MARVEX-924781 format. One record per residue (C-alpha): residue number from 1; x, y, z; residue in one letter. Coordinates in steps of 0.05 Angstrom, whole numbers, plus 5000, padded with zeros to 4 digits. Layout:
<sites>
  zakol     x     y     z  vexkol
    NUM     X     Y     Z       A
...
</sites>
This chain:
<sites>
  zakol     x     y     z  vexkol
      1  3417  0861  2565       M
      2  3449  0928  2560       D
      3  3481  0939  2492       K
      4  3510  1007  2509       S
      5  3576  1023  2541       V
      6  3553  1008  2612       A
      7  3596  1005  2675       P
      8  3544  0959  2706       A
      9  3562  0888  2687       V
     10  3510  0848  2725       A
     11  3462  0805  2686       T
     12  3391  0795  2713       P
     13  3410  0727  2740       R
     14  3469  0757  2779       V
     15  3426  0817  2801       M
     16  3372  0770  2827       A
     17  3423  0728  2864       S
     18  3457  0788  2897       V
     19  3392  0822  2915       L
     20  3360  0760  2943       S
     21  3421  0747  2988       V
     22  3418  0819  3012       F
     23  3344  0814  3027       Y
     24  3358  0749  3064       L
     25  3411  0783  3105       A
     26  3364  0840  3121       G
     27  3309  0791  3141       G
     28  3355  0753  3188       V
     29  3380  0818  3218       A
     30  3308  0840  3228       G
     31  3291  0775  3264       L
     32  3350  0783  3310       L
     33  3330  0854  3325       G
     34  3258  0834  3338       A
     35  3278  0778  3384       S
     36  3317  0826  3428       G
     37  3264  0880  3429       A
     38  3227  0894  3494       V
     39  3175  0941  3465       D
     40  3117  0900  3441       G
     41  3096  0946  3384       A
     42  3167  0956  3359       G
     43  3180  0881  3361       R
     44  3117  0868  3320       T
     45  3137  0918  3267       V
     46  3208  0892  3263       L
     47  3183  0821  3258       F
     48  3135  0840  3202       A
     49  3190  0876  3164       L
     50  3236  0817  3172       A
     51  3184  0769  3144       I
     52  3172  0817  3086       T
     53  3247  0818  3071       A
     54  3251  0742  3073       L
     55  3191  0736  3026       L
     56  3223  0787  2980       A
     57  3287  0746  2980       A
     58  3248  0685  2957       A
     59  3209  0723  2903       V
     60  3271  0758  2875       V
     61  3312  0694  2877       G
     62  3260  0654  2840       W
     63  3231  0703  2790       F
     64  3287  0755  2785       G
     65  3330  0719  2733       P
     66  3273  0729  2683       C
     67  3260  0802  2699       W
     68  3281  0859  2653       P
     69  3337  0902  2682       R
     70  3291  0962  2694       D
     71  3246  0922  2740       L
     72  3302  0917  2791       F
     73  3292  0989  2809       H
     74  3230  0969  2848       L
     75  3260  0920  2898       P
     76  3320  0967  2909       V
     77  3273  1024  2927       V
     78  3230  0977  2969       L
     79  3292  0956  3008       A
     80  3308  1028  3025       A
     81  3236  1039  3048       G
     82  3236  0977  3092       L
     83  3302  0997  3124       I
     84  3276  1067  3139       S
     85  3213  1039  3172       I
     86  3256  0992  3213       A
     87  3298  1051  3237       V
     88  3234  1087  3259       L
     89  3205  1025  3293       A
     90  3269  1003  3328       A
     91  3258  1000  3404       P
     92  3326  1029  3421       D
     93  3383  1068  3390       S
     94  3431  1009  3379       P
     95  3377  0972  3341       T
     96  3361  1034  3301       A
     97  3434  1044  3281       V
     98  3439  0970  3263       L
     99  3378  0977  3218       A
    100  3407  1040  3187       A
    101  3472  1003  3172       A
    102  3433  0957  3126       L
    103  3428  1015  3077       I
    104  3499  0997  3056       T
    105  3468  0937  3020       L
    106  3423  0983  2980       V
    107  3483  1027  2962       A
    108  3522  0967  2937       V
    109  3462  0942  2896       D
    110  3452  1011  2864       A
    111  3526  1018  2845       C
    112  3529  0947  2818       Y
    113  3464  0945  2780       F
    114  3454  1013  2748       F
    115  3485  1067  2706       Q
    116  3518  1124  2746       L
    117  3460  1175  2744       P
    118  3410  1122  2768       L
    119  3459  1095  2819       A
    120  3469  1164  2848       V
    121  3394  1175  2850       T
    122  3382  1111  2888       H
    123  3438  1127  2936       L
    124  3411  1197  2948       A
    125  3340  1172  2961       V
    126  3364  1117  3007       A
    127  3409  1162  3048       L
    128  3356  1216  3053       T
    129  3304  1167  3079       L
    130  3350  1134  3130       V
    131  3381  1199  3153       T
    132  3312  1230  3163       A
    133  3290  1169  3202       A
    134  3352  1173  3248       L
    135  3344  1248  3257       F
    136  3271  1238  3279       S
    137  3293  1195  3337       R
    138  3309  1230  3403       D
    139  3356  1174  3425       D
    140  3404  1177  3365       V
    141  3456  1232  3362       D
    142  3453  1268  3295       P
    143  3529  1259  3289       R
    144  3517  1184  3289       T
    145  3469  1191  3231       A
    146  3519  1232  3193       L
    147  3573  1181  3209       G
    148  3529  1127  3178       V
    149  3522  1170  3116       D
    150  3597  1178  3109       V
    151  3609  1103  3115       I
    152  3555  1087  3064       V
    153  3581  1138  3015       F
    154  3652  1110  3022       A
    155  3628  1039  3010       L
    156  3587  1062  2950       A
    157  3649  1095  2920       Y
    158  3691  1032  2929       V
    159  3635  0989  2900       A
    160  3630  1034  2839       R
    161  3705  1031  2828       A
    162  3704  0955  2831       L
    163  3645  0952  2782       V
    164  3682  0996  2733       L
    165  3743  0952  2738       R
    166  3702  0889  2728       A
    167  3666  0920  2669       S
    168  3731  0930  2632       G
    169  3744  0855  2633       A
    170  3682  0841  2591       S
    171  3685  0902  2544       R
    172  3723  0914  2480       D
    173  3768  0974  2493       P
    174  3762  1001  2422       L
    175  3686  1001  2410       T
    176  3660  0994  2481       G
    177  3618  0934  2460       L
    178  3620  0867  2496       H
    179  3682  0827  2481       N
    180  3682  0751  2473       R
    181  3679  0741  2549       L
    182  3620  0789  2557       G
    183  3584  0757  2498       F
    184  3593  0687  2526       D
    185  3566  0709  2593       E
    186  3506  0742  2559       A
    187  3493  0680  2517       L
    188  3494  0635  2579       D
    189  3445  0683  2613       E
    190  3397  0683  2554       L
    191  3401  0608  2546       M
    192  3378  0601  2618       T
    193  3316  0642  2602       G
    194  3304  0602  2538       V
    195  3308  0536  2576       A
    196  3261  0561  2631       R
    197  3209  0598  2590       N
    198  3217  0575  2519       G
    199  3232  0646  2496       D
    200  3253  0659  2424       Q
    201  3326  0676  2411       L
    202  3364  0690  2348       S
    203  3439  0699  2338       A
    204  3479  0733  2283       A
    205  3552  0737  2263       L
    206  3575  0798  2224       L
    207  3638  0806  2184       D
    208  3665  0867  2147       L
    209  3682  0849  2076       D
    210  3754  0862  2053       H
    211  3772  0896  2119       F
    212  3845  0876  2113       K
    213  3850  0918  2050       Q
    214  3826  0979  2088       I
    215  3880  0969  2140       N
    216  3933  0957  2087       D
    217  3915  1017  2043       T
    218  3888  1070  2092       A
    219  3923  1048  2156       G
    220  3901  1017  2221       H
    221  3873  1082  2248       Q
    222  3824  1085  2190       A
    223  3805  1013  2204       G
    224  3794  1029  2277       D
    225  3750  1088  2259       R
    226  3709  1044  2214       M
    227  3700  0992  2268       L
    228  3676  1046  2317       C
    229  3628  1074  2265       T
    230  3599  1005  2252       V
    231  3591  0993  2327       A
    232  3557  1061  2336       D
    233  3507  1049  2279       V
    234  3487  0981  2304       W
    235  3483  1004  2376       R
    236  3435  1059  2357       A
    237  3390  1014  2315       E
    238  3384  0951  2356       L
    239  3330  0937  2408       P
    240  3347  0954  2480       D
    241  3354  0881  2500       D
    242  3400  0862  2443       A
    243  3472  0841  2457       V
    244  3525  0865  2409       L
    245  3598  0843  2415       A
    246  3663  0850  2379       R
    247  3703  0785  2381       H
    248  3765  0817  2353       G
    249  3788  0841  2285       G
    250  3727  0855  2242       D
    251  3683  0802  2273       E
    252  3619  0821  2309       F
    253  3566  0778  2341       S
    254  3495  0793  2359       L
    255  3441  0763  2403       L
    256  3368  0782  2393       L
    257  3324  0756  2450       P
    258  3250  0749  2435       G
    259  3261  0751  2360       M
    260  3251  0695  2309       G
    261  3299  0681  2252       G
    262  3259  0716  2197       D
    263  3252  0780  2238       D
    264  3325  0777  2258       A
    265  3345  0770  2185       L
    266  3302  0830  2166       T
    267  3333  0872  2221       L
    268  3404  0852  2202       V
    269  3391  0869  2129       R
    270  3362  0937  2146       R
    271  3419  0958  2191       V
    272  3471  0932  2143       S
    273  3446  0981  2091       L
    274  3463  1039  2138       L
    275  3537  1030  2124       H
    276  3550  1064  2056       P
    277  3616  1040  2027       G
    278  3623  0984  2078       V
    279  3605  0913  2057       G
    280  3577  0868  2112       L
    281  3567  0793  2108       S
    282  3518  0767  2160       C
    283  3497  0698  2183       G
    284  3433  0689  2224       V
    285  3407  0629  2262       A
    286  3344  0619  2305       E
    287  3350  0578  2368       H
    288  3320  0508  2364       R
    289  3289  0471  2422       A
    290  3341  0431  2460       G
    291  3399  0467  2427       E
    292  3459  0493  2466       T
    293  3488  0562  2458       G
    294  3550  0536  2423       S
    295  3506  0498  2373       Q
    296  3466  0561  2359       L
    297  3530  0600  2345       M
    298  3558  0545  2300       R
    299  3495  0549  2257       R
    300  3502  0625  2254       A
    301  3574  0615  2231       D
    302  3550  0566  2178       R
    303  3501  0618  2153       A
    304  3556  0670  2151       L
    305  3599  0624  2109       Y
    306  3540  0614  2062       A
    307  3531  0689  2055       A
    308  3605  0699  2038       K
    309  3604  0641  1989       A
    310  3544  0672  1954       D
    311  3581  0736  1939       G
    312  3592  0774  2004       R
    313  3553  0837  2024       G
    314  3494  0791  2039       R
    315  3455  0763  2097       A
    316  3436  0690  2103       A
    317  3390  0653  2150       L
    318  3412  0584  2168       D
    319  3372  0535  2127       G
    320  3351  0588  2075       A
    321  3384  0621  2015       H
    322  3428  0682  2023       A
    323  3397  0748  2006       A
    324  3427  0815  1990       S
</sites>
C-alpha cells in the first residue's frame, strides 16, 4: 500500500482485476484476428499471442491480489510487447491497426496504477513500440500510426484526470494521507491477503494529547500545521507498505502488514519520540486468526484507551501493559 500522497488509488486487488480483464480482452481480440487471417504464419503468431494473453489474464487474476504494487510493472510492459509483436505479425493493415488500438488498454493501466513519472514512462515506451511496429509495415499509412498515438494520448489524459478525481475521495485534504474511506478500503484489501495467506498484520490508533488546547490557545492554523508535521514525520519513517490515515481531528490510524504486535509497538514508540513537544497516545493490536478488520480496530482502540488511562504520552499493546 502506498502511504505517500499518490494519485493512483488502485489497490493490488483492483489492479489485478483490471489488468486481468484487459488481458482477457486482448486475448479474445487476438483470437478473432487469428481466425480471420489468411496468412498461415501470421495466423499462428496471432494465435500464440492470444493464448499467451489469456494465460496472463488467468495468472494475474489469481495471483495478482497478493503481489506488491511494483510487480505490476512487469505485466504492463509485457502487454505492450505482446501488442507490438501482434502489430508486426498481423496479416493485413486492418488487423494491424486493430492490434495497435489495444495499446489504449496499456495506457489506461499505466495512468491508473502508477505515479505520474512512471505512468508517463510506460506510456512513452508503449507508444514508441507500437508506432515503430506500424511504421515498419508497408501497408499502414504513417498518418494512421500517428492518429493512433493521438487517440491513445487523449485517452491517457482523460484516464489520469479521472484517477486524480477519484484519489481525492479517499484522501484527507489537509495532510494528504488516506481518510477514513481510504483506510477502510486498505483494511479490506489487507484482510483479504491475511485470510488467503495467513500474513501478519498489526494496527495502531494514534491520538495527539491535549490537541484541543493547541487549537484554543494558538489557533486552528497552528493546529493544522502540527497535524501536517506529524503526518510528514510518520510518512517518512514508516515502511513502504504501511497505510497511514487521518480519520479527522487529531485521530490517526495505521496498518502495518507483515509485522507482529511487538515489532509494531516498537516502531510506534520510536516514531512517537520524533515529535518533540507533542504528546502521542498510541494503541496497537496484532491480528488474530479468524478476526475481522473491525474487531482488530476495536482492540487497537481498547489499547489506545489503556494508554490514555495510564497517563497519556504512551503506547500500549492490546493485552499488555502500557509503556512510555
